[in-house]
C-alpha positions in Angstrom: -84.4 238.1 -40.1 -87.4 237.0 -42.2 -90.6 238.7 -43.0 -93.7 237.5 -41.3 -96.2 235.8 -43.6 -99.3 235.6 -41.4 -101.2 237.7 -38.9 -100.5 235.0 -36.3 -96.8 235.3 -36.8 -97.0 239.1 -36.7 -98.7 239.0 -33.3 -96.1 236.7 -31.8 -94.1 238.1 -28.9 -90.8 238.1 -30.7 -91.7 240.0 -34.0 -89.8 243.3 -34.0 -90.7 246.4 -35.9 -87.7 248.7 -36.2 -88.2 252.5 -36.6 -85.5 254.9 -37.6 -86.4 258.1 -35.8 -87.9 258.8 -32.4 -89.7 262.1 -32.9 -93.4 262.7 -32.9 -94.1 260.6 -36.0 -92.2 257.7 -34.4 -94.2 258.2 -31.2 -97.5 258.0 -33.0 -96.4 255.0 -35.1 -95.4 253.2 -31.9 -98.8 254.0 -30.3 -100.5 252.4 -33.3 -98.2 249.3 -33.1 -99.0 249.0 -29.4 -102.6 248.4 -30.3 -101.5 245.1 -31.9 -98.9 244.3 -29.2 -96.1 244.5 -31.7 -92.5 244.9 -30.4 -91.3 248.3 -31.4 -87.6 249.1 -31.6 -86.7 252.8 -32.1 -83.3 254.3 -33.0 -82.6 257.9 -32.2 -80.2 260.1 -30.1 -82.1 260.2 -26.8 -84.7 258.2 -25.0 -86.1 261.6 -23.9 -87.4 262.1 -27.4 -91.2 261.7 -27.9 -91.1 258.0 -28.9 -88.8 257.0 -26.0 -91.5 256.6 -23.2 -93.8 254.5 -25.4 -91.4 252.3 -27.4 -90.8 248.7 -26.2 -87.1 249.1 -26.9 -85.3 252.4 -27.5 -81.7 252.3 -28.8 -79.7 255.5 -28.4 -77.7 256.2 -31.6 -77.8 258.2 -34.8 -80.0 257.2 -37.8 -77.5 259.1 -39.9 -74.6 256.9 -38.8 -73.9 253.9 -41.0 -72.6 251.7 -38.1 -75.6 252.6 -35.8 -78.2 251.9 -38.5 -76.6 248.7 -39.6 -76.3 247.3 -36.0 -79.9 248.3 -35.3 -81.3 246.8 -38.5 -79.7 243.4 -37.7 -81.9 243.1 -34.7 -85.4 243.6 -36.2 -87.7 241.8 -38.6 -88.9 244.8 -40.6 -87.3 248.2 -40.7 -89.2 251.5 -41.5 -88.6 255.2 -41.0 -90.2 258.3 -39.5 -87.8 260.6 -41.4 -86.1 260.2 -44.8 -82.8 261.7 -43.8 -81.3 258.4 -42.7 -78.1 256.5 -43.7 -79.0 254.7 -46.9 -75.6 253.0 -47.3 -76.5 250.9 -44.2 -80.0 250.2 -45.5 -78.7 249.0 -48.8 -76.3 246.7 -47.1 -79.0 245.3 -44.8 -81.4 244.8 -47.7 -78.7 242.8 -49.5 -78.5 240.6 -46.4 -82.2 239.9 -46.4 -83.6 242.5 -43.9 -87.1 243.6 -45.0 -86.9 247.4 -45.4 -89.8 249.7 -46.3 -89.7 252.1 -48.0 -87.0 250.6 -50.2 -83.6 252.3 -49.8 -83.2 253.0 -53.5 -86.3 255.2 -53.3 -85.0 257.0 -50.2 -81.8 257.8 -52.0 -83.8 259.7 -54.7 -86.3 261.3 -52.3 -83.9 262.7 -49.8 -82.2 264.7 -52.6 -84.6 267.2 -54.0 -82.5 267.5 -57.2 -82.8 263.7 -57.8 -86.5 264.0 -57.0 -87.0 266.5 -59.7 -85.0 264.6 -62.2 -87.0 261.5 -61.3 -90.3 263.3 -62.1 -88.9 264.5 -65.4 -87.8 261.0 -66.4 -91.2 259.5 -65.3 -93.2 262.2 -67.1 -94.7 263.2 -63.7 -95.8 266.8 -63.9 -93.8 269.2 -61.7 -92.7 272.9 -61.7 -90.0 273.8 -64.2 -86.6 273.6 -62.5 -82.8 274.0 -62.8 -80.0 272.6 -60.7 -77.0 274.6 -59.4 -73.9 273.7 -57.5 -74.0 276.6 -55.1 -75.2 280.2 -54.7 -72.2 281.5 -56.7 -73.5 279.5 -59.7 -77.0 281.0 -59.1 -75.5 284.5 -59.2 -73.6 283.6 -62.4 -76.8 282.3 -64.0 -78.5 285.6 -63.1 -75.7 287.6 -64.5 -75.7 285.7 -67.8 -79.5 285.9 -68.2 -79.9 282.1 -67.9 -81.9 282.7 -64.8 -84.4 285.4 -64.0 -86.3 286.6 -61.0 -88.6 285.6 -59.3 -87.8 282.1 -58.3 -87.7 279.6 -55.4 -84.4 278.1 -54.2 -84.5 274.8 -52.3 -81.5 273.1 -50.8 -81.1 269.7 -52.3 -80.6 267.9 -49.0 -81.6 268.3 -45.3 -84.5 270.6 -45.9 -87.3 270.0 -43.3 -90.3 271.9 -41.8 -89.8 275.0 -43.9 -86.1 275.0 -43.6 -83.9 275.0 -46.7 -86.3 277.1 -48.8 -85.7 280.7 -50.0 -88.2 282.7 -52.0 -86.4 285.2 -54.2 -88.8 287.8 -55.6 -86.5 290.8 -56.2 -82.8 291.7 -56.1 -82.9 292.6 -52.5 -83.9 289.0 -51.6 -80.6 287.6 -53.1 -79.0 288.0 -49.7 -81.3 285.2 -48.6 -79.7 282.7 -51.0 -78.8 279.4 -49.4 -75.4 277.8 -49.6 -74.7 274.5 -51.3 -76.2 272.5 -54.1 -79.8 273.6 -54.8 -82.9 273.4 -57.0 -84.2 276.6 -58.6 -87.9 276.5 -59.5 -90.1 279.0 -61.2 -92.2 280.9 -58.7 -95.5 279.3 -59.5 -98.8 281.1 -59.5 -100.4 278.8 -57.0 -104.1 278.7 -56.3 -104.0 276.0 -53.7 -101.4 273.7 -52.0 -102.8 270.2 -51.8 -101.6 267.0 -50.2 -102.6 263.4 -50.8 -101.3 260.6 -48.5 -101.3 257.3 -50.4 -100.5 253.8 -49.1 -99.3 250.7 -51.0 -98.5 247.2 -49.8 -96.3 244.4 -51.4 -99.4 242.9 -53.0 -99.9 246.1 -55.0 -103.0 247.3 -53.1 -103.1 251.1 -53.1 -105.3 253.3 -51.0 -105.6 257.2 -51.1 -106.7 259.4 -48.2 -109.0 262.2 -49.2 -107.1 265.2 -50.6 -106.4 268.0 -48.0 -105.8 271.7 -48.5 -102.9 273.4 -46.6 -102.7 276.9 -45.2 -99.3 278.1 -44.2 -98.0 280.3 -41.4 -96.4 283.1 -43.4 -93.7 283.8 -40.7 -92.6 280.2 -40.1 -93.3 278.8 -43.6 -95.0 275.8 -41.9 -98.4 274.4 -42.4 -100.7 276.1 -39.8 -104.1 274.7 -40.9 -105.1 271.6 -42.9 -108.6 271.3 -44.3 -110.2 268.0 -45.2 -111.8 267.5 -47.6 -110.0 270.0 -49.9 -112.2 272.5 -51.7 -111.7 270.9 -55.1 -114.0 269.9 -57.9 -114.6 266.2 -58.3 -112.4 266.2 -61.4 -109.6 267.9 -59.6 -109.9 265.5 -56.7 -109.7 262.5 -59.0 -106.7 264.0 -60.8 -104.9 264.6 -57.5 -105.5 261.1 -56.3 -104.5 259.6 -59.6 -101.3 261.5 -59.6 -100.5 260.4 -56.1 -101.1 256.8 -57.0 -99.0 257.0 -60.1 -96.2 258.6 -58.0 -96.1 255.9 -55.3 -96.1 253.2 -58.0 -93.3 254.9 -59.9 -91.2 254.9 -56.8 -92.2 251.2 -56.1 -92.7 252.0 -52.5 -94.4 249.8 -49.9 -95.6 252.0 -47.0 -96.9 255.6 -47.2 -96.1 258.4 -49.5 -97.3 262.0 -48.8 -97.5 263.7 -52.1 -97.5 267.5 -51.9 -99.2 269.1 -54.9 -99.5 272.6 -56.5 -102.8 273.5 -58.1 -101.9 276.5 -60.3 -104.3 279.2 -61.3 -104.2 277.9 -64.8 -105.7 274.6 -63.5 -102.5 272.5 -63.7 -101.6 270.0 -61.0 -97.9 269.5 -60.3 -96.0 267.4 -57.8 -94.1 269.7 -55.5 -92.3 267.1 -53.4 -92.9 263.9 -51.5 -92.2 262.3 -48.1 -92.0 258.5 -47.9 -93.6 258.2 -44.5 -96.4 259.4 -42.3 -96.7 263.1 -42.6 -98.1 266.3 -41.1 -100.8 266.4 -43.8 -102.2 263.1 -42.6 -102.4 263.8 -38.8 -106.2 264.4 -39.0 -106.6 260.8 -40.0 -106.2 259.7 -36.3 -109.5 261.3 -35.3 -111.3 261.8 -38.7 -110.7 258.6 -40.8 -111.6 255.0 -40.5 -107.9 254.1 -40.4 -105.2 256.4 -39.1 -102.1 257.0 -41.3 -100.0 255.4 -38.6 -102.0 252.1 -38.6 -102.0 252.3 -42.4 -98.2 252.4 -42.5 -98.0 249.3 -40.4 -100.5 247.5 -42.6 -98.6 248.5 -45.7 -95.1 247.5 -44.5 -96.4 244.2 -43.1 -98.3 243.4 -46.3 -101.6 243.3 -44.5 -104.9 244.5 -46.2 -105.0 248.3 -46.3 -107.6 249.9 -44.1 -110.5 252.1 -45.2 -109.5 255.8 -45.7 -113.0 257.1 -45.5 -113.7 260.2 -43.5 -116.0 260.0 -40.4 -116.6 263.7 -40.8 -115.0 266.9 -42.2 -111.9 267.9 -40.2 -109.4 270.7 -39.7 -106.0 270.0 -38.3 -104.0 272.8 -36.7 -100.3 272.6 -35.9 -99.5 273.7 -32.3 -96.2 275.7 -32.6 -94.0 277.1 -29.9 -95.0 280.7 -29.2 -92.7 283.4 -30.5 -90.3 284.7 -27.8 -90.5 281.6 -25.7 -87.7 279.1 -25.2 -87.5 276.6 -22.4 -89.5 274.0 -20.5 -93.0 273.5 -21.9 -96.0 275.2 -20.4 -99.5 274.9 -22.0 -101.8 277.9 -21.5 -105.5 277.6 -22.2 -105.6 273.8 -22.2 -109.0 273.5 -20.4 -110.6 276.1 -22.7 -109.2 274.3 -25.8 -110.6 271.0 -24.6 -114.0 272.6 -24.1 -114.3 273.3 -27.8 -116.7 270.6 -29.2 -115.1 268.2 -31.5 -111.5 269.1 -30.5 -108.8 266.4 -30.1 -105.4 267.4 -28.8 -102.1 265.6 -29.4 -99.2 266.9 -27.5 -95.9 265.3 -28.6 -94.0 265.3 -25.3 -91.1 267.4 -26.3 -89.3 268.6 -23.2 -88.3 272.1 -24.5 -90.2 274.6 -26.6 -88.8 277.3 -28.9 -90.4 279.7 -31.4 -92.3 277.9 -34.1 -91.2 274.4 -33.1 -93.9 271.8 -33.7 -95.1 270.8 -30.2 -98.3 269.1 -31.0 -101.4 269.3 -33.2 -105.1 269.4 -32.7 -107.9 268.1 -34.9 -111.4 269.5 -34.9 -114.1 267.4 -36.5 -117.6 268.7 -37.3 -120.3 267.8 -39.8 -119.8 271.2 -41.3 -116.3 272.1 -42.5 -116.7 275.8 -42.2 -117.8 275.4 -38.6 -114.8 273.2 -38.0 -112.5 275.9 -39.5 -114.0 278.5 -37.1 -113.5 276.2 -34.1 -109.9 275.5 -35.2 -109.1 279.2 -35.4 -110.6 279.6 -31.9 -108.5 276.8 -30.6 -105.3 278.3 -32.0 -106.1 281.5 -30.3 -106.9 279.7 -27.0 -104.1 277.3 -26.6 -100.6 278.7 -26.3 -97.4 276.7 -25.8 -95.0 278.9 -23.9 -92.1 278.6 -21.4 -92.0 279.9 -17.8 
């Protein structure tokens, strides 16, 4: 397959955009591609997944399986992802054979291993929290016993962590029973003032565009983002520093596509990279309703080497994740939908997952308003109004 070199060729009926992953990010990426009548091919385990009903072609298989990914990649003109935990051996082989793949597989190899990520930042002189790597929890206990490691700290599994999973906060000795098995990263427990994210895009011509920095507020029980506020409450100097660090990071990885850069703003005023995701991201969902160009259209622009769209805000926005209600597992039922839609400035995005369970991401809502504090109030009202339960 060869990359398209003109908009006319892109819009031809036989140009195929392949997406590894058919979850909600895949669905929203397909919906953006449908606006341009691009052929979308999606690989995931079941056509019942969110992207299944909207993709032009859905191929059932595993994005973690080398044979499945290789066979799928041979059928498309450009291959991208909605999740980084994909088989990179197949991607490297496809790339050697001339398939256009964004983000590049070499970057994915680093990013999907949090230990390699941290070593990358150290080698590139990109500021990040102090860290150590350990083979398993026995090695962590040994380091504690020897005095090499001290409480408190944060343990992160090197691979497969996602949506709050694979993280353990160890504040005192009683928390050691929460230690995770397997290779891990141990970070100092940082005194954080704010958790910030910047979604940045880059195309093959080297054009880079940052979305306005957002501030994240987490659900303490699920360790998931519950609210996202845009713009973030930062000084102009802090905003510029966050955006500059995001741009530097995507260029260091040499990625075409999107990179969501999660940042810590410490109480001492330092800005550190926490971790990154080389794809569309929860921290950019508000862009569908609040920005000139959604992050999903921007990913398409970037991987196809088209001019990047404006990232300007129409208005301040608050995004709220809609999670499955505690104590409910089963077929999806939305309670309070009419009242939620009656809230001025609210925009609902339900992902089409067939089954709910406690704290599963089932959708999101964005509230836009000329006043950010008013948008926050409306978003909290919406969260109390709309409940995703099971019969």
